[in-house]
N, C-alpha and C positions, 0 to 999 in steps of 0.2 A: 371305444373313447375310456380313458382313464377312470371316470366317474360315470355312472349312470346316472340318468334323469333323477330317480328316486335318491340317490347320493345328494345330488346339486340340491334338491327340494330340502333334505334332513339338513345339510350344512346352512341353509338357508334359515331355516328355523331356530338353529343355533344362535343366530345374530338376532332373531326376533325375540328371543327368550331373554335377550341381555336387554332391551329397549326399555326405555324407562317411561313413567307415565307421561310425561312433557312431549314424548317422542323423540328426546335425544338419544344416540346409540353409543354409549362410552366404550372405550377399549377392551374393557370387561366389566364385570358385576362389580360397583363400586370405585372404578377409576374413572378417571377423567373424560371430557368429551371434547375433542377439536373438529371443527366445521370439516376439515379434508377428509379425515378416516370416517366420521359419519355420513359423509356424503358418498364415499367408496361403498360403506355398507349398505346405504339406500339403493345405491345401482345393483348390487347384489341380490337384495331384497327383491328388486325387479326382475332380475333373471329368475330367482328361484321362485316364483309365484307368491310371494309373500307383499301382494300389492297394498294392502290397507295399511301395514306398517311403514311403506315405503312412502305413502301419501302422508303418514302422520310425522316421519322423517323430514319430509320437503317442507311442510308447514311449520316444523320447529324452525328450520334454517330461514324461513321466510321473516317468522315472527322475533327473531333474536338478532335480525342484522341491526347495526348501529346505523345511524343516521350519515356517517360517513363512508359508509357502505363496506365497514368490516364487521369482523366478529373477533369477540375475545380468543387469545390461543388458547385458554384451558378453563373449562366449567365442570365444576364437580357438583353434582347433585342440584343442578339449577344455580350454583353460587360461583361467581367468577373467581378463578384463582390466578390467573393472570389476565390482565388487563390488556396485554400488548395485542395489535394487528397485524397478523402474518400473511403477507403477500399470496403465496401461492394457496394456501387454505383458502383464502378469500373469493381467489380467480376460479377453485375447481368448481364452483356452482354452474358455470355455462356448462362443462362436460357432460356432469350430472343431469341437468336439463336436456341436454341434445341427446344424451343417453336414453332418458327417459321418452323423448319423441321416438328416437327409432324402435323402441320397443312398444309402447303404447299406441303412437300416432294419435294423441291426445293434445290438439291444438289450444283448447281452453287452458288446459295445466300450463302450455308454454307461456302464454299470454298472462297467466295469473302469476307465474314468477318472474315474467320478465322484468319489471321493474328493478325487482331483488337482483338481479344478474346484472341489469346495467350500471345501477350503483356500485355493484362490486367490482367490476371490471373500470367501471371510470376512475375508481380508487385506485386502483391497481397499476393502471396506466400513468398516474400522477405520482408514482414512486418510481419511474424510469431514471436511470442514471445514465448520464453524457456518453458511455462506451454502449448501452443499449440493454445492459442487462438490467434486472428488476431490482430494487432494495428490498430485501427480505423481510423487513419489519417495521414496525413503527410503535415506539412505549407510547404509554399513555400516564399522563399524571393529573391528578386531582378530577379523574374523570372526564378528560378530554384529551384527544389525541395530541401529541407532543414531539418529540426526537424522532427522526426517521435514522434508522440504522443503515448508514450509506456504505452498506456493503452488499455484493449479490451472490447469493447460493448457486452454483451451476443444476442442481438438480432442480431447485424449487423454480428458477428461470425457466429451466426446458419444460416443467408442469406448465406453466404459465403461458409458455409458446403455444401449447396443445390447449390450453382455455381459450387464449385468443381466438384463435381458429374456430372451436366452437362457439364462442360468442358470435362471430361474425356470421358463421350459419345460421344462429338463432334471430341474428338481426334481418338477415334476407327472409327468414321466415316470416316474420313478423312485419315486414314492411318499414323498418327504421334503420337505415343505414349507417354504419360507424366507423365512418373512415380514419377516425382518428386510434381506434384498436388496430385497424389494418397497419398504419403508419409505425404505430408501436410495434405490431407483430414482426414487421420487415427487419427493424433495427435490431429486435432480440434474436430472430434467427440469423441473423449476420454474426451477433455475437457469439451466439452458441456456436457457428461452425467455424469462424475464424479468430476468435478472440476468448478461448476458453481459460486462458492464462489469466484475465483479469477477472476471474469470479474467485471468491474465496477458495482457498487449497484445501479440499476434503477428500482428496486423491484417495485416501485410504479406504474410504466409503465405496463399497459398491454401487450406490445409487448413483454417483458424480460419473461412473464408468458408463454405465447401461442408459441412463434416463435422457442425455440428447437425442437417443435414438427411441426410446420410448415415447419422449413427448413429441416425434415427429420432425424435430429442425434438422437432424442428419438422416440422410436415406441415399440409396443405392449402393457402389462401390464405396463410399466412406463410411456407410453404416457397417458394412460388413465388416471393414478393414479395423474400425474403432471396436467392435465387440472382438474380434481377434487379439487386440493388443494386452487385453487383460482377462481372457479366458482363464488361463492357468493360474493367475494370482487368485481369482474368488471362486471358481469351480470347483467344487468337491464331488468326485463321480461317486453315484448313488446315494448323495445325502443333500445336494442342492446347491445353493451358492452362500459364500461368507457376507456377513453384512460388514463386517469389518476385517481387511486384509492381515491386520496383525492378531485378530483373534479366532481360536478356532473354533469357532461358532457359525452353524448355516443358521437363516431365517426364512421361515416358510413365504413371508410376503416380500421380500426383495427376490427369491427365487422365482415366485410367481409374477412378479414384474418384468423379470427378464425373460420368462416366457411369453409374456404378451410381447415384449420388444423383438423377440427372434421372430414370433409368428407375425408380426407386423412387417418385417422383412422379408417374408417367404421362408425363412430357415425352420419348417415345421418339424424336421426330423429330431433336431436337438431340444426345441420347445416340449416336444411330446415327451423325450427323454427327461427332460428335468422335471416336468410336472409328475412323472411317476416317481423319480427320485425323490421327491419332498413329502410323498404319501407317508411316511412313518411318522409325520407328524399329525395323523389324523387320529383321532380320537372313536370310541365305538358308539358316541352320541354324533358324528357327524362336525364336530368342534376339530378345532387346531390349535396345538400347542405354538406357541411365537418362534421357537428355537430349538436347535440341539448342540451340546457342547461335546465334540466327538471324542476327545481325548477320554473323557469322565463317563461316556457313555450316557448323559443325563437333559432330561428337557430343562431348559432355563430360557427365561423366567418360568417358576411354576404356575403359569397362567395360558389360559386358551384365550387368544383376542379376537375380537370381532373384525379388525383390519385383515389379519391373516386367511381366515374365514372366505371374506369378502374377496381378498386377491385370488384365491384359488377359484372361486365359482367364477370370476370374470376370467380367468386363465383357461377353464373347461368351456364356458361359453365361445371363446373366441375361436379355439381348435375345434370345436364341435358345430360352430354354427348354428347352436341351440336357439338364439332368438336374434332379429334384427340388430341389437345391440352389440352383436359381435365384432362390428366393426369399428367399433369406440376408439381403439388404439390406432389400429391400422388407419384411418382416417380417410377413406375413400369418398365416405358422404360428408365430410365435412367442406367448408368454403376451399375456393383453390389456395393452395400454398401463397404467403405473401410476397415471394419471391416471384412466383409465376405472375402474380398481379403486376409486377415491375413495381413493387414497394420495398425491395432490398435498401435498407438505409434510406427510406424514404426516397429513391430515384430509381431509375431504370437501369439493370444491368447492364453490361455492353454487348450481350448477346441475348438479353431477355429471358434466359434460362432460370432454373430454380429446382430447389428440392420441396419434400412435404413439410403432463408436466405435473409424488408425494414429495414436498421438499426434503432436504436432509433434516430438517428440523422436526421432521415427524417423530421420528424414533434415534435421532441421534445429537439434538442440540439439547 
């Protein structure tokens, strides 16, 4: 394997070292916290043996949720910097809680977080647009939710598709069915497979390329074809993948997310190669530089980020089967795909067939 177990634990320890006393995990020391990247870091802490830090991270999420089910988009040292609610960020709790269940098999933990998950996904589903995509955010004014930004991000909605499947799996575990999530997931999956042109155009960002596969909406031959379409546009052999096609800058988190997408569709050879390629971003203490500008030969920005370290840990876990959480992106432990349940667009497809979500806002909005 690319990293040893000791190296995975070393990287998880660098995430825990950045955690604030409140339990929040910012992008880097002194930077802001958003709930998506915070939860990705908590998942990596579970894999890397930092269970107490992970528990504090989940408690922070539970305790900071707002009444409508959302979280502020940016929190700096406990102070809200951007009150807007982002749908993908809020949805991701379902994935993180399901991952915790896979790793720890702690039903009491799931039941404790279940009301938080339910409020979050109910809010997210309320933002579904007529074509099936999910509005990417809602503005807040005077301390109250206000204007919905009625555009959908392809990467964010892809991640929400994953979150809805995890949410349905959690609902089955606790015995509280959520048919409205299944219906929303069916409509969303159809939009991600058949109507990608209706999402905001962020096609220069690599996340819009691979996220429909990573989030599980696109599988089988269609997934391999989608990956092939822009492989040469984004992949820099020996370095990783570009965050943005127009910039000569490879980033570790995007590279590892593509690793996870490739692993999920059985392309392990290229997944391993990419994971190996991006190890030039690793530092001596096990943390990871965010990215590398290859014409200049410099790491930029000059920071090691918790979300990059987390993506590495999860990619290694998926390829090594280090924990039962290795399946989290592959999705075989999740509830059946919404299309398989006959819920594509809220109705049964002619032949009854079907296939199997960090928003672009994470690092690009």
